[in-house]
N, C-alpha and C positions, 0 to 999 in steps of 0.2 A: 209526526208524517214528515215525511223527508221528499222536502221539495229538486233537490239538487239544485236547485236555483242559481248561477252564482253572477253578483259583478264582478268583473276586474275591470283595473280603473290603471292609469300613472298619474301619480303623487309626488308631489314636491314637499321633503322637509324634511322632521331624525324625529326618532327614538329612542326608548329606551331600553336594550335586550340585556342582559345579563349580562356580558363582557363592557356595555354602559353605552355612550349614542351611538350612534350609527346614522348616517343619509338613509335616508327610503323614496323608494322611486316610485311600488306598486301597491295597491290595497285589491283583497276579497273580502269581500261582503257572502255571506250568505246563510242560510237557513237550517240548523243541523243537529244535528245532538250535539254535547257538548263531551269531550273529552277530560273536563275540569269540576263544571259550575254544578250545583244539585238542583237542576232540573234536566224535566224530560228534554225540551227541544230550548234552544237560543240565541240567539241574535248572534256570529262571529264575526270578524271583525281582522284583520290581518294586515300587519303593516311587514313593508317588506324591505329586500333590500338585498335580492337573485345575485347578484352576485358575492355573494357571503356566505351563501349554499344555506345551511339550516338557520345556522347559531343569527341567520341576518333577518330576524323575525320579532318582531314583537304583538300576542296577539289576547287579544280579547274576549268574551262569550257573556251575556249579556241575557238576561230576561225580557221577554217581547214589552212590555211597562216599562224598563231602564232605555232597552233602546231606544223607543220613542222616544219619552225624556231629553235621553241625547240628545239624539236630532233636533227637537223642537228647540234644547237648549241651544246647539251651537248655528242651527237658523233665525233666533231671535238676539244674539249677541253678532254671524255677520250683518242682520241687517242694522243695524243698530252704531255699530263698528263705523272708523271712517272711509270712507270710498277710497280703494286703493288697486291699483289697475299692475297687471307685470304683462307683459308679451313673449 
């Protein structure tokens, strides 16, 4: 089922694409049909640098169980790591 629900947000980091490392300034998260993964629907995450055009994209297509495991691992490690603040 396609929900067309999409979350877009600004991020600050780096990603490695076909041309090497790039700055990442945006992310999109959505549940839809994958382009490549062997599943009916996946949670898709695009990490983007819009200034680089189509080449400025790193994409993930995760089966829902894998997406939940990844989200839980991220939250667990953030909670256990050193507290940092950036402004």
